[in-house]
C-alpha positions in Angstrom: -7.2 13.8 17.6 -9.6 16.1 16.7 -9.4 18.3 19.8 -6.1 18.9 18.6 -7.1 20.1 15.0 -9.8 22.3 16.3 -6.3 24.0 18.4 -4.3 24.7 15.2 -7.3 26.0 13.3 -8.0 27.5 16.1 -4.6 29.8 15.7 -5.6 30.4 12.4 -8.9 31.7 13.4 -7.0 34.1 15.7 -5.1 35.4 13.4 -8.3 36.4 11.6 -7.9 34.1 9.5 -10.8 31.2 8.1 -10.4 27.6 8.9 -11.7 24.6 8.6 -10.7 20.6 9.1 -11.7 18.8 5.9 -11.8 15.5 3.8 -10.4 12.2 4.6 -10.2 13.0 8.1 -14.1 14.5 8.8 -15.0 11.8 6.4 -13.4 9.0 8.6 -14.4 10.7 12.3 -18.1 10.9 11.2 -17.7 6.6 10.2 -16.0 6.5 13.3 -12.7 5.7 11.8 -9.3 6.2 12.8 -7.2 9.1 10.1 -3.4 9.6 10.7 -3.0 12.9 8.9 -5.2 16.1 8.8 -6.3 18.1 6.0 -7.1 21.8 6.5 -8.4 24.7 4.3 -8.3 28.1 5.1 -8.0 31.6 3.2 -4.7 32.0 4.4 -1.9 32.5 1.3 1.1 29.8 2.0 3.0 33.1 3.0 0.4 33.8 5.8 0.4 30.2 6.7 3.6 30.2 7.3 3.7 33.2 9.5 1.2 31.3 11.9 3.3 28.2 11.7 6.9 29.3 11.1 8.4 25.3 10.9 5.8 24.5 8.1 7.2 23.5 4.7 5.8 23.3 1.0 5.7 19.7 0.3 7.1 18.5 -3.7 4.0 19.5 -5.5 3.2 22.8 -4.4 -0.7 23.0 -4.8 -1.1 25.8 -2.9 -0.5 23.8 0.6 2.0 23.9 4.0 3.1 20.6 5.9 2.8 21.4 9.8 3.7 18.7 11.9 2.0 19.6 15.2 0.7 17.8 18.3 2.5 15.0 16.7 0.3 15.1 14.1 1.2 15.7 10.5 -1.1 18.5 8.9 -1.9 19.4 5.3 -3.2 23.5 5.3 -4.1 24.3 1.8 -5.4 27.6 0.9 -8.8 27.8 -0.8 -8.8 28.0 -4.3 -9.9 27.1 -8.2 -8.0 25.1 -10.5 -8.2 26.1 -14.3 -6.9 23.8 -17.5 -5.4 20.7 -16.2 -2.0 19.0 -18.0 -2.0 15.6 -18.8 -5.1 14.5 -17.1 -3.6 14.6 -13.8 -2.0 18.6 -12.6 -3.9 22.2 -12.9 -2.0 24.4 -15.0 -2.9 27.3 -13.0 -4.9 28.0 -9.5 -6.1 31.0 -8.4 -5.9 32.1 -4.4 -10.0 33.0 -3.1 -11.7 33.6 -0.3 -14.7 31.3 -0.7 -14.5 28.0 1.3 -17.8 26.7 -1.2 -15.8 27.2 -4.5 -13.3 25.4 -3.0 -15.4 22.5 -2.1 -16.6 22.1 -5.8 -12.8 22.1 -6.7 -12.9 18.6 -4.8 -13.4 14.8 -5.7 -16.3 13.3 -4.4 -18.7 14.6 -2.0 -17.4 12.4 0.8 -14.4 14.3 1.1 -16.0 18.0 1.1 -17.5 17.9 4.6 -15.6 20.6 6.8 -15.5 20.9 10.6 -15.1 25.1 11.8 -13.2 26.0 15.1 -16.5 25.4 17.2 -16.7 21.8 15.9 -19.7 22.1 14.0 -20.1 20.2 11.0 -20.8 22.4 7.5 -21.9 20.2 4.6 -22.9 22.4 1.4 -22.9 19.6 -0.7 -24.6 16.7 0.6 -21.6 14.6 1.6 -23.1 13.2 5.0 -26.5 12.1 3.1 -24.2 10.0 0.8 -22.1 8.9 4.1 -25.5 7.3 5.1 -26.4 5.7 1.4 -22.5 4.4 1.2 -22.1 5.8 -2.0 -19.2 7.5 -4.2 -20.8 10.3 -5.7 -18.8 13.0 -7.8 -18.8 16.9 -7.1 -20.5 17.9 -10.1 -20.0 16.1 -13.3 -17.7 12.9 -12.9 -17.2 13.3 -16.8 -15.5 16.5 -16.6 -13.7 15.6 -12.7 -12.0 12.4 -14.4 -11.2 13.5 -17.4 -9.2 16.7 -15.5 -7.6 14.1 -13.3 -7.8 10.4 -13.8 -6.3 9.6 -10.6 -9.7 10.1 -9.8 -10.8 7.1 -11.6 -8.7 4.7 -9.2 -9.7 6.9 -6.3 -13.1 6.2 -6.7 -12.6 2.5 -7.0 -10.3 3.2 -3.6 -13.1 4.7 -1.9 -15.4 2.5 -2.7 -13.3 -0.5 -1.6 -11.6 0.8 1.6 -15.1 2.2 2.8 -17.3 -0.6 1.2 -19.8 1.8 -0.7 -21.4 1.2 -4.3 -20.1 3.7 -7.0 -22.9 6.4 -8.0 -24.4 5.3 -11.1 -22.8 8.5 -12.9 -19.5 7.6 -11.4 -19.6 4.5 -13.5 -20.6 5.4 -16.9 -17.2 8.2 -16.4 -15.0 5.2 -15.2 -15.4 3.3 -18.3 -15.6 6.5 -21.0 -12.3 7.8 -19.1 -10.6 4.0 -18.2 -8.1 4.8 -20.9 -6.5 7.7 -19.4 -5.4 5.4 -16.5 -2.3 4.7 -19.0 -1.3 8.3 -18.8 -1.1 7.9 -14.9 2.5 7.4 -13.7 3.0 4.0 -12.0 4.1 5.3 -8.6 0.4 7.0 -8.7 -1.3 4.3 -9.5 0.9 1.7 -7.1 -0.5 4.5 -4.0 -4.2 3.6 -4.9 -4.0 0.0 -5.6 -2.0 -0.7 -2.3 -4.7 1.3 -0.3 -7.2 -1.1 -2.0 -5.2 -4.6 -2.1 -4.7 -4.1 1.9 -8.3 -2.6 2.9 -10.5 -5.6 4.2 -12.3 -5.6 0.9 -9.8 -6.4 -1.5 -11.9 -9.2 -3.0 -14.6 -6.3 -3.8 -12.4 -3.5 -5.0 -10.4 -6.8 -7.5 -14.2 -7.6 -8.5 -15.0 -3.9 -9.9 -11.3 -3.5 -11.4 -12.5 -6.4 -13.6 -15.9 -5.6 -13.9 -14.9 -2.8 -15.8 -12.2 -3.6 -17.3 -9.4 -1.6 -15.7 -6.9 -4.3 -15.8 -6.3 -3.8 -19.0 -5.4 -0.2 -18.7 -3.4 -0.2 -15.3 -1.5 -3.2 -17.5 -2.5 -5.7 -14.8 -3.3 -8.9 -17.0 -2.8 -11.2 -14.2 -5.3 -9.5 -12.0 -8.3 -12.3 -12.7 -5.6 -14.9 -11.3 -5.0 -13.0 -8.0 -5.9 -15.1 -4.9 -6.9 -13.2 -1.9 -4.2 -12.9 0.6 -3.7 -10.8 3.8 -0.3 -10.1 2.0 0.3 -6.9 0.0 3.6 -8.0 -1.2 1.8 -11.6 -2.0 -0.8 -10.0 -3.8 2.1 -8.3 -6.3 4.1 -11.5 -6.5 1.1 -12.9 -8.7 0.6 -9.7 -10.5 4.3 -10.0 -11.9 4.9 -6.2 -12.5 8.1 -5.1 -11.4 9.3 -4.2 -14.8 6.8 -1.6 -14.8 5.6 -0.8 -11.2 7.9 0.5 -8.7 9.8 -1.8 -5.6 12.7 -2.0 -3.9 14.6 -4.9 -4.8 14.1 -6.5 -1.5 10.2 -6.6 -2.4 11.5 -7.5 -5.9 13.4 -10.9 -3.9 10.6 -11.5 -2.3 7.9 -11.5 -5.0 10.6 -14.0 -6.8 10.5 -16.5 -3.9 7.1 -16.6 -3.1 6.3 -17.4 -6.6 8.7 -20.0 -6.5 7.2 -21.2 -3.1 4.0 -21.3 -5.2 4.9 -24.3 -6.8 6.3 -26.0 -3.7 5.0 -28.2 -1.2 5.0 -25.1 1.6 4.6 -28.4 4.7 7.9 -29.5 3.5 11.0 -29.1 5.4 13.3 -28.4 2.6 10.9 -25.8 1.1 10.3 -24.4 4.6 14.5 -23.6 5.5 15.0 -22.7 2.1 12.5 -20.0 2.1 11.5 -19.3 5.6 8.1 -19.1 7.2 7.2 -15.8 5.5 6.9 -16.2 2.1 5.6 -19.8 2.7 2.8 -18.8 4.7 2.0 -15.5 2.1 2.2 -18.7 -1.0 0.4 -21.2 0.9 -2.4 -19.0 2.2 -2.9 -18.7 -1.6 -3.1 -21.9 -2.0 -5.6 -22.2 0.9 -3.7 -24.1 3.1 -3.7 -24.1 6.7 -1.0 -21.0 8.1 -1.3 -22.6 11.4 0.3 -26.0 10.3 3.1 -24.3 8.0 3.9 -22.4 11.1 4.5 -25.3 13.2 6.0 -27.4 10.7 8.6 -24.0 10.6 8.9 -24.5 14.3 9.9 -27.5 14.5 12.3 -27.8 11.9 15.5 -28.9 13.1 18.0 -26.4 12.1 16.6 -22.9 10.5 20.3 -21.9 9.1 23.5 -22.9 7.8 24.6 -21.9 11.2 22.7 -24.2 13.1 24.3 -27.0 11.6 26.6 -28.8 14.0 29.9 -28.6 11.9 31.3 -25.3 10.3 33.4 -25.0 7.1 36.5 -25.5 8.6 35.6 -28.4 10.0 34.4 -30.0 6.4 37.7 -28.6 4.7 40.1 -30.3 7.8 37.8 -33.8 7.3 38.2 -33.6 3.4 42.1 -32.1 3.7 40.5 -29.4 1.0 41.1 -25.7 0.4 38.0 -23.4 0.3 36.2 -24.4 -3.1 32.3 -24.1 -4.9 32.6 -27.8 -3.5 31.1 -26.6 0.0 28.1 -25.3 -1.3 27.1 -28.9 -2.7 28.1 -30.0 0.7 26.4 -27.8 2.8 23.3 -28.7 0.8 23.7 -32.0 0.9 23.5 -32.5 4.9 21.2 -29.5 5.3 19.0 -32.2 3.5 20.0 -35.2 5.0 18.8 -33.2 8.3 15.7 -31.9 7.6 14.8 -35.1 6.5 16.1 -36.2 9.8 17.7 -39.1 7.9 21.1 -37.3 9.5 21.4 -36.4 13.4 22.8 -32.6 13.6 25.8 -34.0 15.8 29.2 -33.1 14.5 30.6 -36.5 14.8 27.9 -38.0 12.4 28.0 -35.2 10.2 31.8 -35.6 9.3 31.6 -39.4 9.1 28.7 -38.9 6.7 31.2 -36.1 4.9 33.9 -38.2 4.5 32.6 -41.1 3.3 30.3 -39.0 0.6 32.4 -36.5 -0.7 36.3 -38.0 0.0 36.7 -38.9 -3.7 35.0 -35.8 -5.0 
């Protein structure tokens, strides 16, 4: 990806603009981690960027950036700028375009995100970001107290970077977190969830959760059950324990999954009926959080006689004909009964056997 990024910034420099790859891609490149999106900074204004890349478009939130999809990669190209007074501890009220890379880097959050690569592939590091990468430390650009007061999301980003990269937090950063953590209440739940999602799916989620609890951020994030979370590879599993669908944004499908997982947590996840009713995924997530053997859960699921109502050897029409009845709520009762009997191997899944059982048990109902 680096070669394609260099190709893009050369298109800008060929138009007599300064341009550098910056931020997360450079950080991850130096750490040997693959990145999907690439940030570029330049002295070209958004209008001038679009003259070079007519296919570019402005994102929803206009911070002087242009999104360019090229070479199968998403580039976010941002004009060098200074930021002035922040609104709601999140957004700069005013920005001023400048022609100075160093000054642009000073507005950024952490030193590890200020390392640049120029058009020749040379690394530019004005603020000691490479040293901090080697020391595995998250250090603020300038005064952490000021940075976190300007943009409260940086509080969560600090924890997220430390979690994902398995780094330590600089002492000044920790002090700023403790001072400004009440500002987390002012952030949108959507923003908070994005950072928490990245933290929870990392290979060091337990360490991230430990830091959130150690710095008592659970209170300000309204994650009252954070200390009850058991590690799981499933992001939806973690959120199901946190049980905050009334605040944090989730799709209807995610809400249903979390509801089912909470129910399955109380069940025997090797049990045929539990596996049949709540499916393999839900039981696997619930079982993992209870320390059960996922392989055994999978084997138990695969060995079910039936996996859905459609696998039963009798249809609704055959049940109605057998009982000489019109459609009604009784059908659900019949189905649930024979499903249980078949799943527990008390009845063979054969039409004649099932219809005989149904006729004997439900004729009088």
